[in-house]
C-alpha positions as YAML, in Angstrom:
chain: A
units: angstrom
residues:
- id: 1
  name: MET
  ca: [68.79, 90.27, 57.88]
- id: 2
  name: ASN
  ca: [71.80, 91.05, 56.16]
- id: 3
  name: ALA
  ca: [73.72, 94.33, 56.75]
- id: 4
  name: PRO
  ca: [74.76, 96.19, 53.78]
- id: 5
  name: ALA
  ca: [78.12, 95.82, 52.58]
- id: 6
  name: PRO
  ca: [80.59, 98.78, 53.96]
- id: 7
  name: ALA
  ca: [81.75, 101.53, 51.33]
- id: 8
  name: GLU
  ca: [85.27, 101.06, 52.56]
- id: 9
  name: GLY
  ca: [87.47, 98.72, 54.93]
- id: 10
  name: PRO
  ca: [90.86, 98.83, 55.86]
- id: 11
  name: GLY
  ca: [93.02, 99.71, 53.24]
- id: 12
  name: TRP
  ca: [90.44, 99.93, 50.20]
- id: 13
  name: GLN
  ca: [87.33, 101.92, 49.12]
- id: 14
  name: ARG
  ca: [84.39, 101.04, 46.62]
- id: 15
  name: LEU
  ca: [85.21, 102.18, 43.08]
- id: 16
  name: ASP
  ca: [82.17, 104.32, 42.58]
- id: 17
  name: LEU
  ca: [82.50, 106.19, 45.89]
- id: 18
  name: TRP
  ca: [86.32, 106.96, 44.84]
- id: 19
  name: LEU
  ca: [85.26, 108.03, 41.56]
- id: 20
  name: TRP
  ca: [82.84, 110.41, 43.16]
- id: 21
  name: CYS
  ca: [85.26, 111.84, 45.50]
- id: 22
  name: ALA
  ca: [87.75, 112.25, 42.96]
- id: 23
  name: ARG
  ca: [85.27, 114.41, 41.12]
- id: 24
  name: LEU
  ca: [85.43, 112.36, 37.86]
- id: 25
  name: ARG
  ca: [81.81, 112.73, 37.37]
- id: 26
  name: LYS
  ca: [79.03, 115.04, 39.37]
- id: 27
  name: SER
  ca: [77.03, 112.29, 41.16]
- id: 28
  name: ARG
  ca: [77.74, 108.94, 42.80]
- id: 29
  name: ALA
  ca: [74.86, 107.48, 40.33]
- id: 30
  name: GLU
  ca: [76.76, 108.83, 37.34]
- id: 31
  name: CYS
  ca: [80.07, 107.00, 38.76]
- id: 32
  name: THR
  ca: [78.00, 103.87, 39.14]
- id: 33
  name: ARG
  ca: [76.53, 104.14, 35.70]
- id: 34
  name: LEU
  ca: [80.20, 104.89, 34.18]
- id: 35
  name: VAL
  ca: [81.65, 101.42, 35.78]
- id: 36
  name: ALA
  ca: [78.39, 99.41, 34.98]
- id: 37
  name: ALA
  ca: [78.73, 100.58, 31.35]
- id: 38
  name: GLY
  ca: [81.99, 98.36, 31.14]
- id: 39
  name: THR
  ca: [84.15, 101.09, 30.19]
- id: 40
  name: THR
  ca: [86.47, 100.91, 33.16]
- id: 41
  name: ARG
  ca: [89.40, 98.63, 33.92]
- id: 42
  name: LEU
  ca: [91.14, 98.17, 37.18]
- id: 43
  name: ASN
  ca: [94.64, 96.95, 36.94]
- id: 44
  name: ARG
  ca: [94.36, 96.03, 33.42]
- id: 45
  name: GLN
  ca: [91.05, 93.75, 34.33]
- id: 46
  name: PRO
  ca: [87.69, 95.02, 33.00]
- id: 47
  name: THR
  ca: [85.27, 95.57, 35.69]
- id: 48
  name: ASP
  ca: [81.49, 96.34, 35.66]
- id: 49
  name: LYS
  ca: [81.22, 96.23, 39.59]
- id: 50
  name: ALA
  ca: [80.61, 99.58, 41.06]
- id: 51
  name: HIS
  ca: [81.61, 97.81, 44.31]
- id: 52
  name: ALA
  ca: [84.99, 96.61, 43.18]
- id: 53
  name: ARG
  ca: [87.57, 97.17, 45.94]
- id: 54
  name: LEU
  ca: [90.09, 100.06, 44.95]
- id: 55
  name: ARG
  ca: [93.61, 100.31, 46.83]
- id: 56
  name: VAL
  ca: [96.24, 102.67, 47.01]
- id: 57
  name: GLY
  ca: [98.61, 102.19, 43.80]
- id: 58
  name: ASP
  ca: [95.96, 100.73, 41.68]
- id: 59
  name: VAL
  ca: [95.45, 101.64, 38.13]
- id: 60
  name: LEU
  ca: [92.43, 102.71, 36.53]
- id: 61
  name: THR
  ca: [91.62, 103.15, 32.96]
- id: 62
  name: LEU
  ca: [88.45, 104.80, 32.19]
- id: 63
  name: ALA
  ca: [86.92, 105.46, 28.53]
- id: 64
  name: LEU
  ca: [85.44, 109.06, 29.05]
- id: 65
  name: GLY
  ca: [83.61, 109.74, 25.67]
- id: 66
  name: ASP
  ca: [86.03, 110.07, 22.91]
- id: 67
  name: ARG
  ca: [88.90, 110.31, 25.65]
- id: 68
  name: VAL
  ca: [90.78, 107.60, 27.59]
- id: 69
  name: ARG
  ca: [92.15, 108.42, 31.06]
- id: 70
  name: VAL
  ca: [94.55, 106.37, 32.89]
- id: 71
  name: LEU
  ca: [94.92, 107.23, 36.56]
- id: 72
  name: ARG
  ca: [97.18, 105.84, 39.20]
- id: 73
  name: VAL
  ca: [95.44, 106.05, 42.74]
- id: 74
  name: ARG
  ca: [97.48, 107.84, 45.34]
- id: 75
  name: ALA
  ca: [95.37, 108.02, 48.24]
- id: 76
  name: LEU
  ca: [91.87, 106.87, 49.29]
- id: 77
  name: ALA
  ca: [89.25, 109.59, 49.84]
- id: 78
  name: PRO
  ca: [88.23, 110.34, 53.41]
- id: 79
  name: ARG
  ca: [85.46, 112.74, 51.87]
- id: 80
  name: ARG
  ca: [84.49, 114.43, 48.81]
- id: 81
  name: GLY
  ca: [86.26, 117.87, 48.88]
- id: 82
  name: PRO
  ca: [87.17, 120.63, 46.71]
- id: 83
  name: PRO
  ca: [88.50, 120.04, 43.33]
- id: 84
  name: ALA
  ca: [92.04, 121.00, 44.34]
- id: 85
  name: GLU
  ca: [91.89, 118.42, 46.94]
- id: 86
  name: ALA
  ca: [90.34, 115.67, 44.63]
- id: 87
  name: ARG
  ca: [93.34, 116.19, 42.44]
- id: 88
  name: LEU
  ca: [95.66, 114.95, 45.18]
- id: 89
  name: LEU
  ca: [93.82, 111.38, 45.06]
- id: 90
  name: TYR
  ca: [95.56, 110.30, 41.73]
- id: 91
  name: ASP
  ca: [98.22, 110.68, 39.18]
- id: 92
  name: ASP
  ca: [97.30, 111.21, 35.62]
- id: 93
  name: ILE
  ca: [99.33, 108.91, 33.43]
- id: 94
  name: PRO
  ca: [99.83, 110.21, 30.00]
- id: 95
  name: GLU
  ca: [99.18, 108.31, 26.91]
- id: 96
  name: PRO
  ca: [102.36, 107.68, 25.08]
- id: 97
  name: GLY
  ca: [103.36, 109.62, 22.21]
- id: 98
  name: PRO
  ca: [104.22, 108.50, 18.86]
- id: 99
  name: GLY
  ca: [108.15, 108.43, 19.68]
- id: 100
  name: ASP
  ca: [107.88, 107.24, 23.09]
- id: 101
  name: ALA
  ca: [109.19, 103.88, 23.94]
- id: 102
  name: PRO
  ca: [106.94, 101.25, 26.05]
- id: 103
  name: ALA
  ca: [107.86, 101.18, 29.82]
- id: 104
  name: PRO
  ca: [109.72, 97.72, 30.58]
...
């Protein structure tokens, strides 16, 4: 009998678990559905795999309703803590304004 895949390993964490710990959705099932809907990119590559391996430094692009959020992963989540702790897991990358030049 095969053992279930681990939720994390050395240096990585499942995408759906990290999204839940980062408090981007209320339940882990909602995080899984968000990824499965195909509205998520990991390092500019589309993914619909909730089990995708997320690492520190990765960039997530999430389509959340009529809004797009771009997040850089600062840390993996040891647990689902309070909102203030969850905000330390990522940096919000702001959308460029009309006069902003693209980064080199």
